[in-house]
C-alpha positions as CSV (number, residue, x, y, z in Angstrom):
1,M,-2.3,-44.4,-51.1
2,S,-2.1,-42.8,-54.9
3,I,1.6,-43.5,-54.9
4,V,1.2,-47.5,-54.0
5,K,-1.5,-47.5,-56.7
6,T,0.3,-45.3,-59.4
7,I,3.5,-48.2,-58.9
8,T,0.9,-51.3,-58.8
9,G,-0.6,-50.0,-62.0
10,H,2.5,-49.7,-63.8
11,I,3.8,-53.1,-62.7
12,F,0.5,-54.8,-63.4
13,T,0.8,-53.1,-66.8
14,A,4.2,-54.7,-67.7
15,S,3.5,-58.1,-66.4
16,I,0.7,-58.3,-68.9
17,I,3.2,-57.4,-71.8
18,A,5.7,-59.7,-70.7
19,G,3.1,-62.5,-70.5
20,L,2.2,-62.0,-73.8
21,L,5.4,-62.0,-74.9
22,A,6.6,-65.4,-73.1
23,A,3.3,-67.5,-74.4
24,C,5.8,-70.1,-75.4
25,S,9.4,-70.8,-74.2
26,I,12.3,-70.7,-76.7
27,G,14.1,-74.0,-77.7
28,P,12.6,-77.2,-78.8
29,D,10.5,-79.2,-75.9
30,F,11.9,-82.2,-74.8
31,K,10.4,-85.5,-76.2
32,R,11.5,-89.0,-74.8
33,P,13.5,-91.3,-76.8
34,Q,11.8,-94.0,-78.7
35,S,11.7,-97.3,-77.3
36,P,13.8,-100.2,-79.0
37,K,12.4,-101.8,-82.2
38,V,13.4,-105.2,-81.1
39,E,10.9,-107.5,-79.2
40,N,13.3,-110.1,-78.0
41,Y,17.1,-109.8,-76.2
42,T,18.5,-113.1,-77.6
43,P,18.0,-114.4,-81.4
44,T,17.3,-118.3,-79.8
45,P,14.8,-118.8,-77.0
46,I,16.3,-119.4,-73.5
47,N,15.2,-122.9,-72.0
48,L,15.8,-122.8,-67.9
49,G,14.3,-126.1,-67.8
50,G,11.7,-127.1,-65.1
51,S,13.3,-125.4,-62.0
52,Q,12.8,-122.0,-63.3
53,R,10.4,-120.4,-65.8
54,I,10.2,-117.0,-67.8
55,S,7.5,-115.2,-67.2
56,E,6.7,-112.6,-70.2
57,D,5.2,-109.3,-69.4
58,G,5.5,-109.7,-65.7
59,L,6.1,-107.0,-62.8
60,V,9.3,-107.4,-60.8
61,N,8.7,-107.3,-57.1
62,Q,10.4,-104.7,-55.6
63,Q,11.7,-106.6,-52.7
64,W,12.9,-109.7,-55.1
65,W,15.1,-111.0,-52.8
66,H,12.3,-112.0,-50.9
67,E,11.9,-114.5,-53.5
68,L,15.3,-116.6,-52.8
69,G,13.5,-117.6,-49.1
70,S,15.7,-116.5,-46.6
71,A,14.8,-114.5,-43.3
72,K,18.5,-114.1,-42.7
73,L,18.8,-112.2,-46.0
74,N,15.9,-110.2,-45.8
75,A,16.7,-108.8,-42.2
76,L,20.1,-107.8,-43.4
77,I,19.3,-106.1,-46.4
78,D,16.7,-104.1,-44.6
79,E,19.8,-103.1,-42.2
80,A,21.8,-102.2,-45.0
81,L,19.1,-100.3,-46.8
82,Q,19.1,-98.0,-43.5
83,A,22.7,-98.0,-42.6
84,N,24.9,-98.0,-45.6
85,P,26.9,-95.1,-46.2
86,T,26.6,-95.0,-49.8
87,L,22.7,-94.8,-49.6
88,I,22.9,-92.2,-47.5
89,G,25.2,-90.2,-49.5
90,Y,23.0,-90.6,-52.4
91,Q,19.9,-89.3,-50.4
92,A,21.9,-86.2,-49.5
93,T,22.8,-85.7,-53.3
94,L,19.3,-85.9,-53.9
95,R,18.1,-83.3,-51.5
96,Q,20.7,-80.8,-52.6
97,A,19.4,-81.4,-55.9
98,D,16.1,-80.7,-54.7
99,E,16.9,-77.5,-53.0
100,L,18.9,-76.1,-55.9
101,Y,15.6,-76.6,-57.8
102,A,14.0,-74.4,-54.7
103,A,16.6,-71.9,-54.9
104,Q,16.5,-71.3,-58.4
105,A,12.6,-71.1,-58.4
106,G,12.7,-68.9,-55.6
107,S,14.8,-66.5,-57.4
108,S,13.3,-66.6,-60.7
109,L,9.7,-67.1,-60.7
110,Y,8.8,-64.7,-58.0
111,P,9.6,-61.0,-57.7
112,Q,12.6,-60.1,-55.1
113,L,11.5,-58.0,-52.3
114,G,13.8,-56.4,-49.8
115,A,14.1,-53.5,-47.1
116,N,16.0,-51.0,-46.2
117,V,16.5,-49.0,-43.2
118,G,19.4,-46.0,-43.1
119,G,20.5,-42.9,-41.7
120,Q,23.7,-41.1,-42.5
121,R,25.3,-37.8,-40.5
122,L,26.6,-34.7,-43.1
123,R,28.6,-31.9,-42.6
124,S,28.1,-29.2,-45.2
125,N,29.0,-25.6,-46.1
126,P,26.6,-24.2,-48.2
127,G,28.9,-20.9,-49.1
128,I,31.9,-23.3,-50.6
129,L,29.8,-23.3,-54.1
130,S,29.3,-19.3,-54.1
131,G,33.0,-18.0,-53.0
132,Q,31.4,-17.1,-49.9
133,S,32.3,-18.2,-46.3
134,G,29.5,-19.3,-44.2
135,D,29.1,-21.7,-41.2
136,T,29.5,-25.1,-41.3
137,Q,26.2,-27.0,-40.8
138,E,26.0,-30.6,-39.6
139,F,22.5,-32.9,-39.9
140,S,21.7,-36.3,-40.5
141,I,19.4,-37.8,-43.1
142,Y,17.1,-40.9,-42.5
143,N,15.8,-43.0,-45.0
144,T,13.3,-46.2,-45.3
145,S,12.4,-47.8,-48.1
146,V,10.9,-51.2,-49.6
147,G,12.3,-52.3,-53.2
148,V,11.0,-55.0,-55.6
149,Q,12.6,-56.3,-58.7
150,Y,11.6,-58.8,-61.0
151,T,13.0,-60.1,-64.3
152,F,10.5,-60.9,-66.7
153,D,11.0,-64.5,-68.4
154,L,10.1,-63.1,-71.9
155,V,11.0,-66.4,-74.1
156,G,11.0,-68.8,-71.3
157,G,14.9,-68.9,-70.7
158,N,14.3,-69.1,-67.0
159,R,11.6,-71.8,-67.6
160,R,14.1,-73.7,-69.4
161,A,16.7,-73.3,-66.4
162,L,14.1,-74.8,-64.1
163,E,13.3,-77.4,-66.5
164,S,17.0,-78.5,-66.4
165,L,17.2,-78.7,-62.7
166,A,14.1,-80.5,-62.3
167,A,15.7,-83.3,-64.7
168,K,18.7,-83.0,-62.6
169,V,16.5,-83.7,-59.7
170,D,15.2,-86.9,-61.8
171,Y,18.9,-88.1,-62.6
172,Q,19.7,-88.1,-58.8
173,R,16.4,-89.8,-58.0
174,F,17.3,-92.7,-60.6
175,Q,20.7,-92.7,-59.3
176,L,19.6,-93.4,-56.0
177,E,17.1,-96.3,-57.1
178,G,20.4,-97.7,-59.1
179,A,22.5,-97.7,-55.9
180,R,19.5,-99.6,-54.3
181,L,19.3,-101.9,-56.5
182,T,23.0,-102.5,-56.7
183,L,23.3,-102.6,-53.1
184,T,20.7,-105.1,-52.8
185,T,22.2,-107.2,-55.6
186,H,25.8,-107.1,-53.9
187,I,24.2,-108.3,-50.6
188,V,22.7,-111.2,-52.1
189,T,25.8,-112.5,-54.0
190,T,27.8,-112.0,-51.3
191,A,25.5,-114.4,-49.3
192,V,25.5,-116.3,-51.7
193,T,29.3,-116.7,-52.4
194,Q,29.7,-116.8,-48.2
195,A,27.4,-120.1,-48.5
196,K,29.1,-121.4,-51.4
197,L,32.2,-120.9,-50.0
198,A,31.2,-122.8,-46.6
199,G,29.9,-125.4,-48.5
200,Q,32.9,-126.1,-50.7
201,I,35.3,-125.9,-47.4
202,Q,33.3,-128.6,-45.8
203,A,33.3,-130.9,-48.6
204,T,37.0,-130.0,-48.9
205,E,37.5,-130.9,-45.9
206,A,35.7,-134.1,-45.6
207,I,37.8,-135.1,-48.8
208,L,41.0,-134.2,-46.6
209,Q,40.2,-136.4,-43.6
210,S,39.4,-139.3,-45.9
211,Q,42.8,-138.5,-47.7
212,E,44.8,-138.6,-44.5
213,E,43.0,-141.8,-43.2
214,Q,43.6,-143.5,-46.6
215,M,47.5,-142.4,-46.2
216,E,47.4,-143.9,-42.7
217,L,46.2,-147.0,-44.0
218,T,48.7,-147.3,-46.7
219,R,51.6,-146.3,-44.3
220,E,50.5,-149.6,-42.1
221,R,50.5,-151.5,-45.4
222,V,54.1,-150.5,-45.9
223,R,55.0,-151.4,-42.3
224,L,53.4,-155.3,-43.1
225,G,55.0,-155.3,-46.4
226,Q,51.9,-155.0,-48.7
227,A,52.7,-151.7,-50.3
228,D,55.7,-149.8,-51.8
229,R,57.0,-146.5,-49.6
230,D,55.9,-144.5,-53.1
231,D,52.4,-145.1,-52.5
232,V,52.5,-143.3,-49.4
233,L,54.7,-140.5,-50.9
234,A,51.7,-140.0,-53.6
235,L,49.2,-140.2,-51.1
236,Q,50.9,-137.4,-49.1
237,V,51.4,-135.1,-52.4
238,Q,47.3,-135.2,-52.7
239,V,46.9,-134.6,-49.1
240,E,49.1,-131.6,-48.9
241,Q,47.5,-130.0,-52.2
242,T,44.4,-130.7,-50.8
243,R,45.1,-128.9,-47.5
244,A,46.8,-126.1,-49.2
245,S,43.5,-125.6,-50.9
246,I,41.6,-124.8,-48.0
247,P,43.4,-121.7,-46.7
248,P,42.4,-119.9,-49.8
249,L,38.6,-120.8,-49.7
250,R,38.4,-119.5,-46.0
251,N,40.5,-116.5,-46.5
252,Q,37.6,-115.8,-49.2
253,L,35.0,-116.5,-46.9
254,Q,36.3,-114.3,-44.2
255,Q,36.4,-111.5,-46.8
256,N,32.8,-112.0,-47.7
257,E,31.9,-111.8,-44.0
258,H,33.8,-108.7,-43.9
259,L,32.1,-107.1,-47.0
260,L,28.9,-108.4,-45.7
261,A,29.3,-106.0,-42.5
262,V,30.5,-102.7,-44.5
263,L,27.7,-103.2,-46.6
264,T,25.3,-103.1,-43.7
265,G,27.4,-100.1,-42.4
266,R,29.2,-101.9,-39.7
267,A,32.6,-102.3,-39.1
268,P,34.0,-105.8,-39.8
269,G,35.4,-106.1,-35.7
270,N,31.7,-105.1,-34.5
271,G,30.3,-108.5,-33.8
272,E,29.9,-111.5,-36.3
273,G,27.2,-111.1,-39.1
274,P,24.8,-113.8,-40.0
275,S,26.5,-117.1,-41.7
276,F,24.5,-118.4,-44.8
277,S,24.3,-121.8,-46.4
278,L,22.8,-122.8,-49.5
279,H,20.2,-124.7,-48.2
280,E,18.1,-122.0,-46.7
281,F,18.0,-120.5,-50.1
282,T,15.1,-121.3,-52.6
283,L,15.6,-120.8,-56.4
284,P,13.2,-118.4,-57.8
285,A,10.4,-120.5,-59.9
286,D,9.3,-117.4,-62.0
287,L,11.7,-114.9,-63.6
288,P,9.6,-111.9,-64.8
289,L,10.8,-110.6,-67.9
290,T,10.0,-107.6,-69.5
291,V,10.2,-106.7,-72.7
292,P,12.7,-103.9,-74.4
293,S,9.7,-101.1,-74.8
294,V,9.4,-101.6,-71.1
295,L,12.7,-102.0,-69.8
296,V,13.6,-98.7,-70.9
297,R,10.9,-97.0,-68.6
298,T,11.9,-99.0,-65.5
299,R,15.5,-99.6,-65.5
300,P,17.4,-96.8,-63.2
301,D,20.4,-96.5,-65.4
302,I,18.3,-95.9,-68.7
303,L,16.1,-93.1,-66.7
304,A,18.8,-91.3,-65.6
305,A,20.8,-91.3,-68.8
306,E,17.2,-90.1,-70.2
307,A,17.2,-87.5,-67.3
308,L,20.6,-86.1,-68.3
309,L,19.6,-86.0,-71.9
310,H,16.1,-83.8,-70.6
311,A,18.7,-81.5,-68.6
312,A,20.7,-80.9,-72.0
313,N,17.9,-80.1,-74.0
314,A,16.6,-77.7,-71.5
315,E,20.0,-76.2,-71.4
316,Y,20.0,-75.9,-75.0
317,G,16.9,-73.7,-74.6
318,V,18.5,-71.6,-72.1
319,A,21.6,-70.9,-74.1
320,I,19.2,-69.8,-77.1
321,A,17.0,-67.8,-74.6
322,Q,20.3,-65.6,-74.0
323,L,20.3,-64.1,-77.7
324,Y,17.0,-62.6,-76.7
325,P,15.8,-59.4,-74.9
326,Q,15.8,-59.3,-71.1
327,L,13.2,-56.7,-69.7
328,T,13.8,-56.5,-65.7
329,L,11.5,-54.1,-63.5
330,S,12.2,-52.4,-60.5
331,A,10.3,-50.3,-57.8
332,N,11.2,-48.7,-54.9
333,L,8.7,-47.1,-52.2
334,G,10.1,-45.0,-49.3
335,S,10.5,-42.1,-47.5
336,Q,13.3,-39.9,-46.2
337,A,13.5,-37.0,-43.5
338,L,15.8,-35.1,-41.3
339,T,14.6,-37.2,-38.4
340,T,13.4,-40.5,-37.4
341,S,9.9,-38.8,-36.2
342,A,9.5,-37.3,-39.6
343,L,10.2,-40.6,-41.7
344,F,6.7,-41.8,-42.1
345,G,4.8,-38.5,-42.7
346,S,3.1,-37.1,-45.9
347,N,5.8,-34.9,-47.2
348,S,8.6,-37.6,-46.9
349,A,7.4,-40.1,-49.2
350,I,9.4,-41.0,-52.5
351,W,9.3,-43.8,-54.8
352,S,11.0,-44.9,-58.3
353,L,10.0,-47.2,-60.8
354,V,12.7,-48.4,-63.6
355,G,12.3,-50.7,-66.4
356,Q,15.4,-51.8,-68.5
357,L,15.3,-53.6,-71.7
358,T,18.7,-55.3,-72.7
359,Q,19.6,-57.0,-76.1
360,P,22.5,-58.3,-76.8
361,L,23.6,-57.2,-80.3
362,F,27.4,-58.0,-80.7
363,N,28.4,-60.9,-78.7
364,P,30.2,-63.7,-80.5
365,G,30.4,-66.2,-77.4
366,L,26.6,-66.2,-77.1
367,P,26.2,-68.3,-80.4
368,A,29.3,-70.2,-79.1
369,Q,27.3,-71.1,-76.2
370,K,24.4,-72.1,-78.3
371,R,26.2,-74.1,-80.3
372,A,28.2,-75.8,-77.1
373,A,24.8,-76.9,-75.4
374,L,23.7,-78.5,-79.0
375,A,27.1,-80.6,-78.7
376,A,26.1,-81.5,-75.2
377,F,22.8,-82.4,-76.1
378,D,24.2,-84.5,-79.0
379,A,26.7,-86.2,-76.7
380,A,23.7,-87.0,-74.2
381,A,22.1,-88.4,-76.7
382,A,24.9,-90.5,-78.0
383,S,25.4,-91.4,-74.0
384,Y,21.6,-92.7,-73.8
385,Q,21.8,-95.0,-76.9
386,N,24.8,-96.3,-75.4
387,V,23.4,-97.0,-72.0
388,V,20.5,-98.8,-73.7
389,L,22.4,-101.0,-75.8
390,E,24.7,-102.1,-73.0
391,S,21.8,-102.7,-70.6
392,L,20.2,-104.7,-73.5
393,R,23.3,-106.6,-73.9
394,N,23.4,-107.2,-70.0
395,V,19.7,-108.8,-70.1
396,A,21.3,-110.7,-72.8
397,D,24.2,-112.1,-71.1
398,V,22.2,-113.0,-67.8
399,L,19.7,-115.0,-70.1
400,R,22.6,-117.0,-71.5
401,A,24.2,-117.4,-68.0
402,L,20.9,-118.4,-66.8
403,D,20.7,-120.9,-69.7
404,N,24.5,-122.3,-69.5
405,D,23.5,-122.4,-65.4
406,T,20.5,-124.8,-66.3
407,Q,22.7,-127.2,-68.8
408,R,25.6,-127.5,-66.2
409,L,23.5,-127.7,-63.3
410,T,21.4,-130.3,-64.6
411,S,24.8,-132.3,-65.8
412,L,26.2,-132.1,-62.2
413,S,23.1,-133.0,-60.7
414,A,23.2,-136.2,-62.6
415,V,26.4,-136.9,-61.9
416,D,26.0,-136.6,-58.2
417,V,23.2,-138.8,-58.3
418,A,25.4,-141.9,-59.7
419,T,28.1,-140.8,-57.9
420,Q,25.8,-141.2,-54.5
421,E,24.4,-144.3,-55.6
422,S,27.8,-145.9,-56.8
423,L,29.1,-145.0,-53.2
424,E,26.1,-146.7,-51.4
425,S,26.8,-149.8,-53.5
426,I,30.6,-149.6,-52.7
427,R,29.7,-149.2,-49.1
428,R,27.4,-152.3,-49.4
429,Q,30.0,-154.0,-51.0
430,Y,32.8,-153.1,-48.3
431,A,30.1,-154.5,-45.7
432,L,30.1,-158.2,-47.3
433,G,33.9,-157.7,-47.6
434,A,33.8,-157.5,-51.6
435,V,35.8,-153.9,-51.4
436,S,38.4,-152.8,-49.5
437,Y,38.2,-150.0,-47.1
438,V,40.6,-148.2,-49.2
439,G,38.2,-148.4,-52.2
440,L,35.7,-147.3,-49.9
441,L,37.7,-144.3,-48.8
442,I,38.2,-143.7,-53.0
443,A,34.5,-143.7,-53.3
444,Q,34.1,-141.1,-50.6
445,Q,36.7,-138.8,-52.1
446,Q,35.0,-138.7,-55.2
447,A,31.5,-138.0,-54.0
448,Q,32.7,-135.5,-52.4
449,Q,34.7,-133.8,-55.2
450,V,31.7,-133.7,-57.1
451,R,29.6,-132.2,-54.6
452,V,32.3,-129.2,-54.5
453,A,31.3,-128.8,-58.4
454,L,27.7,-129.0,-57.3
455,V,27.7,-126.8,-54.6
456,E,29.7,-123.9,-57.0
457,A,26.8,-124.5,-59.6
458,Q,24.0,-124.1,-57.2
459,A,25.5,-120.9,-55.9
460,Q,26.1,-119.8,-59.4
461,R,22.7,-120.4,-60.3
462,L,21.1,-118.3,-57.3
463,I,23.8,-115.5,-58.2
464,D,22.8,-115.2,-61.8
465,S,18.9,-115.2,-60.5
466,A,19.8,-112.0,-58.6
467,A,21.5,-110.7,-61.8
468,F,18.4,-111.3,-63.7
469,Y,16.4,-109.4,-61.0
470,Q,18.9,-106.4,-61.4
471,A,19.1,-106.6,-65.3
472,M,15.5,-106.1,-65.1
473,G,15.7,-102.8,-62.9
474,G,14.4,-104.8,-59.8
475,N,11.3,-102.3,-59.8
476,E,7.5,-102.3,-60.6
477,G,6.9,-101.1,-64.1
């Protein structure tokens, strides 16, 4: 018992000394970068018309895709968030980072305790050393011991190393959040694009049907001598051009269907997925715009870059700590005897206490490592600044895209209304015999051509609305 007290007393004294030496960690403490000084993303205001409005200082709904009003889309995204392989990979990487932190914490924050049990068989001749002959003796030695070792964190190098690993855990967490945001945006964009292509195919097929009917009527007029064969050839060119435009649209539609299957973790051949139409989507009425100072605290890619900057700062502290002394204390308590029954006797106890203080005196590599760590920190700071600037540009681009979408959609909607009114007028005239059937077919084709452009503009407005949520970080601040 007195031996145990002696060892414990030495360890306790060394711990107090090390604690006093380690009152603060070496190297600079990390400070979050300052928020951007700008207040606006674009030099001039954005006008989204009456269908949408910018809500400043708003909070982005974590499930922002619900704002589009499609139950099928919500179900598809829920499925993807559970089964997408990319997300599963990011989740595994985050678990790995957590375990690496736990492993480092376990080996640096706490003493290492180990037990040893051993035995050896020896053969010895005591007379060899004195030059005399004697009988050879064989005997066994058994030993058992418990050892403890601890390296004191005198200047906080271990704490800086843990700080770096914690920052890397944060980095992987923000990477996962960014992957979720990218996935949901990708699914929304693909679903809307699928709806757009389906609408364009439908309108193009209606145009084709009208052109074919017009061509057949012209052929009949040629047979009756009321038209020239060149008129048929000109219409045939239009028909074949329209027919040729449908397979590329259908190919894009099928590729979008395959992409949706893969995004949800399914093989393209494993059954048909949901089909979408533009009519089932609702344009979000309010777009919550966060100011730049809030954006840098909520957007995953910016937070990931900040975490890497934090890790680089901590690793610089680790490099500095390597220039300072290191104190290691180890103790062993055990017993040694010639028989196993005597291992735990009062006369078999052995113990040792070793303290080791090391200080690098001449090692040119350590200052170079310090300078390299500082350069890595400068690179991380520049990378962070670039990510912030690119994020601000991304938001500005999306806002401008929405502004231009509004203007284009407003113009095409007005054209569509006018075209439909003209078509109704021509139908009435055709009923009265004032307009030929060919004239009615031409008016129907013009209306469908406008509808193709209108469908594309409506889809782009929805896609850019999804891009807005992604630009805002798609997360509550």
